[in-house]
N, C-alpha and C positions, 0 to 999 in steps of 0.2 A: 643571536639569541632563541631559543624556539620560540614559535606561537605564543604558547599558551604562557611561556615566562613573561613574555612581553604584554599580554594583555594585565597578567596581575601586578606587572611594573610599569603600569603604562605612565603612573601620575608620577613618576620618577623625572619623565623625562618634557614634563611641562612645567616649569617652574609658575609659580604665581604672577600672575599678570594682572593688569588693572591698577597697579601702585601709583602709575602716572598721573594725569592731569583725565576728569570725565569732560567729556566735552558735546554737547547738544545739535543736531547737525539736524537744519532744518529740509524742509524737502524743496526739491529744485532739479535741473539739468545737469549743472555742474556742482552744487553745495556739497555731493560726497566727493569729487576729485578732489575738489578743496581743500577739504574739512582733512584727506588721506597727506596732501600735498605741506598742508603747515602744522601736522601731528608731531610730535615726539614718540617715537619706541619705545611701547607700552602707554599710551592710553590709552582710552575708552573711548569710542565714538558710541551714542545713544542716538539712533534713528530715531524721529520725531514720525510720524504717521502720514503716509504721503507718495507722490511719486520721486524716485532720482534716476538719473542718466547711470550708465556703466562706470564703474572704476577700476582700476588695477590696484592690488592691496602691495607694494612694493615697503613694507616696513611691519615689524611687530608690533601689532594693533589687536586690539578685540573691535569688532563690530559688532550690535547688538540693537534688537529692537523690536516691535511687534509684528504680526503680521500683516497690520496695515500699512508697514513702511516695506513700498514696493522698489526693487531694485530693475529697474526694465531697460534693456538693453535697443530696443525700437526695433529690431529685425536686422540687426548688426554687430558681429561677436559674441562675446559671454558678458554677461551681467557683471559678473564679478571673475577676475583674473585674480590667483594669488601666486606671487612667487616671493613670498620673504619665510623666515622662520619663524612659527610659532604663533602663526595668525589665527584669531576664532574669530569665528564667523555663526551667529547664532538670533534664532530666530523671526530673520526677515522673508521677506516672500521675493525669488528670482526669477525672472520669466522673458519672454522675449526676446530670444537669441535668436542671432541668425540662423542659416542653414548650407553653409560650407563646411562640410564632411570632413575634406583632408585639414583645416582648422581646428576640429571638433568643437565647434560653436555650442556653446553651454550656457546653463543658468550660474554652474558654478565649473572655474578652471583651474583646476592647483598646476603648477608645473614644478618643476625638477629645485627648485629653490624654496619649496613650501613644504619643508620638512617638519613635521610634527604640528601641522595643522589641526585645528579643530573644527569640524562644519556639522553641528548641533543643532535640531530640531526647527529646518528651515522648510519652507514650503516651494517647492522649486516647480512650477507648473508650465506648460505651453512654450517648449526650448526645444531644439533639435537633441541636444544629451542632456542630462539632469546635470551628474553631479561627474565630471572626469580627472581622473587622476594622475597625471602624466610624470612619474619619476618621484616624484617629493617619499620619503620614508616614515613610517613614523606614524601616518595620519592617523584620525579619528574621525567617523563618519557616522554618524549616532543619530537614529529618531526621526530621519527628516521624510517628509511627505513627496512623493514625486509622481508629477505625471505628465509624460513627456506630450510630443503633437502625435493626434493619428491621423491626421487631414493629407499626410502623404505615403507613397508608395511606403509598403512595407520596407523595402531594400533600403528607401531611404530615409527611412528615420533611424535616429541615434538609441543610444541604450540609456537605461537608467542610470545607473553608475557602471562607468569604464573604467577600466584599473589598467596601468601599462607599469611594468618596470617601481612597481612600489612592493618594500616587505615591511614585517613588524606592524600591521597596522588595521586597523581593526573597525569593519564594515558592520552595526548592528541594528536592529531596532527599525531600519528603516522598510516605508513603504512604497512600492514601484506599482505603479498603475498607468496601462500602456505604453507604446515604443514601441522600439525593437527588441532586445533583450534587457530583463531589470538586472544583471548584475552581469556583464565580461569583463573575463581577467584572465591576460596573458604576459607570459613571461615575468611573473611575480610571485612570490617565494616567500613562505613565513607567516601569512596573512589570518587575519579568524575571518569567516564571516557567519553571522551567528543572529539569529531571533528577525531574521528579515519576512515582510509575505509579499510578492509577488502575483499581479492579477492581469491579466488581457495582455499576453505577450509574447512572442514566438518563443524564445527560450527562458524559463524561469532565471538559473544561474548558466553560464557559459565557460564552460573552461577552458585553455589551450597553453598547454606547457609551461603549468603553474605548481610546481612543486611546496609539497612538505605544509599542504594550506589546512587548515580545519573549514566544514562546512556543515553547522549546527545548529536544530534548531528551528529550521526555516521552513516557510509555508508554501506553496506551489497550488496556482487552483484558475484552473480556466486558460490555460497557456497548452501552446503548442508541442512544448515537451518542457518538463520540469527541471530535470537537473541533467544538463550535458555535459559529463565529464571526458575531458581528452585529452589525449597524449602527457598525460599527469603522472606524477609517482609520489609514494608516501603519503596520500591523501587519507583523510578520519571524515567520513562522510556520515554523521551521526541524528537520528530522532528528528528527521527531516519530514517532513508530509508532502506527498502531491496527491489532491483533487481532480478528479475529474480533467486531467491535462489529456489533449488529443490523441499525441502521437506515441511517446515514449513518457513515463513515468519517471525512469532513472536509465539512461545513456552513457554505461562505462566502456568508451572506446582506445583501446589503445593504451590502458591504464595501468600501472602495477604495484605491487607491495602497498595496499591500501588496504583502508578498511572499512569497510560498508556494515553499520549495523543500527540496530534498533530504529529502522525505517518504516514508515507508513505510508505504503503506494494503493490506492486506492481509484478503480472507475472509470480509469482509464481506456478511451476506446480504443486501442490499439492493442500495447504492451506496456504492460507494470512495467518492466526492465529487457532492457536490450545491451547483453554482454557479446562483444565483440572485439578478440583478438586483444583481450584482456588476461594478464595471468599472474599466478602469486599472488593473489586478493585473498582477502578473507569476507566472508558474505552471511551472516551471522544476524536471528534474531531479528529479521525484516519480517511487515508483513505486505504480502502481495494478495489481493483481494479485487473479484469484480472489471477485470479486463478481459480483453480477448485474448491475450497470450499472457499468462504470469512471468515467464521469460524466456525472450528469445535468445539463444547460446548458440553461438558458432565456434566453430573447429579454429584450433591456435588459441584457444581461452584454456591454457594449462595450469595445473598445480594450482589451483584456487581449492579454499576450502568451504565448501557449501553447507551449512546446518543450522539447524535449530531455527530454520524459518515458516510459516505459514504461508500456505498455496490455498486461498478458499475461493470457491466459484469463480475462479477461471475459465471460459469457455475451453482452450486447450493450457494445461497446466504449464507447460514446456515444448517448445518448439525446436528441436536439434535434429539434425537431416543428414552429418556425418556418419562417419564409418570408425570413429574411436567411442571405445566405451570409458565414461567418466562415472568415479563414484562418490554419490554427496552426501558424507556423513563424516563426522569426524568424532573419536574417543564411543563408538558405538551409540552415535546419535544422530538422528539422519534430521528430516524434516519432516511438517503434517502439510497431509494431503489429501484437502475435503474429498475427491472422490476415487479412497483408496477403501475398501468396502473390505477391509481387515479383520484379522480376530487377534485378541492378546489373552491366550489361554493360560499363563503365569504370571498375566497381571502386571509384569516389570513397567508398562505404558509404552511400550515398544512393540509394533506389531509384529507376528510369528513368521511372516514371511518378506522377502524383499518386493519393493516395489517399483516400475517401470512406467514413467508417465507416458512414454510414447511407444510407439508398436510398428510391426513393418508394415502397417496399415498405411501408419500416419507417413510412413516416408515416401511409399509409392505416390501416394495423391501429393505430399509437399511438391515431386519429382515431377509428376504428371499430373496436373490440375483436374484434366478431364476423365483424369479415373474416377472421378465422382459420378459420372454417370452410371459406374457401373457397380457401386457398394453393397447394393441388395445383389447384386448377379452369383450365381455358382462359382465363381475362381474367386473373388475376394473372400466367400464364406470358408471357401476352402484355408485362404491364407489365414486367417481367423485361427481357425480350427488347430493350425500345425503349429503355429506359435504359440497356442496356447500350452497345448499338450508337449511340444518340443522348444522353449525359452531361449535355447541353445541358439535357435534358427536367427535370432536378432543379430543382426549386421551393425550392431552398436548402437550406442544411445547413454541416456543419465539412467544408474541405478542409483537407488536410494536403499541400501542394504539394513537400514535400520530404523525405519519410516515409524513418525510420532502417531500415538493414538490420540493426542489430542492438540490442541496448536499452544504454543509458549501465548504470557498475556502478552495482549496488545503493546507495540512496544510505545507508543505515544498517545495522549489523548489531546482531543481536539480544544480548542479553544473554545469558549461558552459560548461565543455566537455562531462560530460553524457546525457546535453540535447543536443548538437549538435549530438552526436552518437545516441539517441532513433529517434532524426529526421531523420536522414541518413537509417536508419532500416526501 
């Protein structure tokens, strides 16, 4: 079933639970384990405020409680391990996992037998991994607050949400702060990643070999990389926000047949977007603003449709130093370039001449950085004059034959808290 179809029909996979007994569970090192052992499938275990020891949920149960109900692994293994069908874990706090990377020590570990688990509204804090999904299908991970350990070296930290070999699952409304990557997905197809917020991480979203997924309406703030989308196909990357990430707002590496549209990438210290050997994609209605480089585009990125994007106040709008000529427009519509001093004499909203974001001078400087010392020299002035008079001297690069005179509307609006923060700054 396609990811969207699954999401709309998700309720069909979860019969109404809670028709069994409701059992109050008091705090204690072994009380939760004993309650699970004595429960009948379909029972609801209501955890009371206090601390509990770690447990394995090996039958269909609902575990529910307030945030003051704390399941603490006490530095060993995972706080909760789920390996039964249709388990619900809701509302509690999970902490204190071990630090054994091969075992994926986590606040919540869902194994292959845990199909159709629902992990909702939990606080997952102070663990190696936050929530690890290892093989179950049709899982829902929703509205959890995850803050992993930051006292370890970066490569020794775990991911907020770690997904492997899961399909038709939904990850939405989660907040992840700290750790290594916010959401790491590997060899997991047909999932939805929607409406999550990621802060203070290496990568917000990290994709490897994960096809037919949707990444929509997520927010990355102050991370090393916002969205690292690698070795994947048929992705829908829509309405995501990257604010003040360090290296790349969006990195699209060796990924194909995908659609990237209506994303807002602003204030990246290096590159709004890095497109590396990625072909046959549609990249449109995105907003690249205030970065050192708008798009760093490499050779081997063939047959991409790039149109109706806005490039605003980037120090370098596009960096491409290859010899191939690429056209960035479709159906007589190109992109908006804030540094394009063009005229529109016929008033059709399209500039009267083509726009080339890079010059022969750029290519010389990128290939020979020391040439910057000669920028004011007669030789460089001669190169500038020659290319301005004879554009065909350009050895290759990006051309927009139909540049827009005004930018398309900003594709997404910041949530109120971020908008007020930007206004104050």
